[in-house]
C-alpha positions as CSV (number, residue, x, y, z in Angstrom):
1,X,31.6,137.9,-33.6
2,X,34.5,137.4,-35.0
3,X,34.1,133.4,-35.1
4,X,30.8,134.1,-36.1
5,X,31.3,136.3,-39.7
6,X,34.5,134.4,-40.7
7,X,34.1,130.8,-39.2
8,X,37.3,130.5,-37.6
9,X,38.7,131.4,-34.4
10,X,40.5,134.6,-33.4
11,X,44.5,134.2,-33.3
12,X,45.6,137.2,-32.1
13,X,43.0,137.5,-29.3
14,X,46.6,138.4,-27.0
15,X,46.7,142.1,-28.7
16,X,43.1,142.7,-28.8
17,X,44.1,142.6,-24.9
18,X,46.6,145.2,-25.1
19,X,44.5,147.2,-27.6
20,X,41.6,147.5,-26.8
21,X,41.1,150.6,-24.2
22,X,43.5,152.5,-26.2
23,X,42.5,156.2,-28.2
24,X,42.4,155.1,-30.9
25,X,40.6,151.8,-31.3
26,X,37.8,153.8,-28.0
27,X,37.1,156.2,-30.5
28,X,36.7,154.1,-33.7
29,X,34.6,152.0,-31.9
30,X,32.5,155.2,-31.1
31,X,32.6,156.2,-34.0
32,X,30.8,152.2,-35.8
33,X,28.3,152.7,-33.1
34,X,27.3,155.9,-33.8
35,X,27.1,155.5,-37.3
36,X,25.4,151.8,-37.3
37,X,22.1,152.4,-33.9
38,X,19.5,153.1,-36.1
39,X,18.0,155.3,-33.0
40,X,21.4,158.4,-33.9
41,X,20.2,161.1,-34.1
42,X,23.5,163.3,-35.8
43,X,22.5,166.7,-33.8
44,X,22.0,164.2,-30.2
45,X,25.1,162.9,-30.1
46,X,28.3,164.6,-29.1
47,X,31.1,164.9,-31.1
48,X,33.7,162.5,-31.3
49,X,37.4,163.7,-30.4
50,X,40.4,161.8,-29.8
51,X,41.4,164.3,-27.4
52,X,38.0,164.0,-24.9
53,X,38.1,160.6,-24.3
54,X,35.4,158.5,-21.9
55,X,37.8,156.7,-19.4
56,X,35.8,153.5,-17.8
57,X,32.5,152.2,-18.3
58,X,30.9,153.4,-15.2
59,X,32.7,157.1,-14.0
60,X,31.8,159.8,-16.5
61,X,34.7,161.2,-15.9
62,X,36.6,162.6,-19.6
63,X,40.6,163.1,-19.5
64,X,42.9,164.3,-22.5
65,X,44.7,161.8,-23.5
66,X,47.0,163.4,-26.7
67,X,47.5,160.7,-29.6
68,X,51.0,160.7,-31.4
69,X,51.7,162.0,-34.6
70,X,52.1,159.8,-37.9
71,X,55.1,159.7,-39.7
72,X,52.7,161.5,-42.9
73,X,51.2,163.9,-40.3
74,X,55.4,164.7,-39.1
75,X,56.3,164.8,-42.6
76,X,53.5,167.3,-43.9
77,X,54.1,169.7,-40.6
78,X,58.1,169.7,-41.3
79,X,57.8,170.6,-45.3
80,X,55.4,173.0,-44.7
81,X,57.5,174.5,-41.9
82,X,60.9,174.6,-44.2
83,X,58.4,176.3,-47.0
84,X,57.0,178.9,-44.4
85,X,61.0,179.3,-44.2
86,X,61.8,179.4,-48.1
87,X,59.3,181.8,-48.5
88,X,60.5,184.8,-46.1
89,X,58.4,183.5,-43.3
90,X,61.4,184.0,-41.5
91,X,63.2,187.2,-41.1
92,X,66.8,186.5,-39.2
93,X,67.4,183.3,-41.9
94,X,66.9,186.3,-44.8
95,X,69.4,188.3,-42.8
96,X,71.5,185.0,-42.0
97,X,71.0,184.5,-46.0
98,X,71.9,187.6,-47.1
99,X,75.5,188.2,-45.0
100,X,75.9,184.6,-46.3
101,X,75.7,186.1,-50.1
102,X,77.7,189.0,-49.0
103,X,80.7,187.0,-47.4
104,X,80.6,185.1,-50.8
105,X,80.9,188.2,-53.1
106,X,84.0,189.7,-51.6
107,X,85.2,185.7,-51.2
108,X,85.1,185.7,-54.8
109,X,86.1,189.3,-55.3
110,X,89.7,188.4,-53.2
111,X,90.0,186.0,-55.3
112,X,89.4,188.1,-58.4
113,X,92.0,190.0,-57.2
114,X,94.8,188.0,-56.2
115,X,94.7,185.9,-59.3
116,X,95.0,189.3,-61.1
117,X,98.0,190.0,-59.9
118,X,99.7,186.6,-60.6
119,X,99.0,187.2,-63.9
120,X,100.8,190.7,-63.5
121,X,103.5,189.1,-62.3
122,X,103.5,186.0,-65.0
123,X,103.2,188.6,-67.5
124,X,106.4,190.5,-66.1
125,X,108.4,187.3,-66.1
126,X,107.4,186.6,-69.4
127,X,108.2,189.7,-70.6
128,X,111.8,189.9,-69.4
129,X,112.0,186.8,-70.9
130,X,111.6,187.8,-73.8
131,X,114.1,190.7,-73.2
132,X,116.7,188.0,-71.7
133,X,116.1,186.0,-75.2
134,X,115.8,189.4,-77.8
135,X,119.7,190.1,-76.3
136,X,121.4,186.4,-77.4
């Protein structure tokens, strides 16, 4: 068929032999066959579902083969999970965030107290130096 259409030989036949029976290609060929056949009735034909693939030409037995998730689909699912967690979808993460905020506030307050103590010590030291310098 390729040779008739393209008027050249197909160079990747070894790849075709490896891939022709894979779920992706069998579902694609079924879709194309059902669309191109003139007597095909959409109501009578069974839907092409990647999970139910007929394996073997003569047996009527179908096995459930799950296709791997693609990169785009995986990224989309990950971003949806992340946005769900950020929007408060996970109560545990919200509690963790609140505890983290409380801890940061506590650390800031302690730092401010230490700075106040240092300024007080510096002020006392400067007052003592002024008192000594006034005596001379």
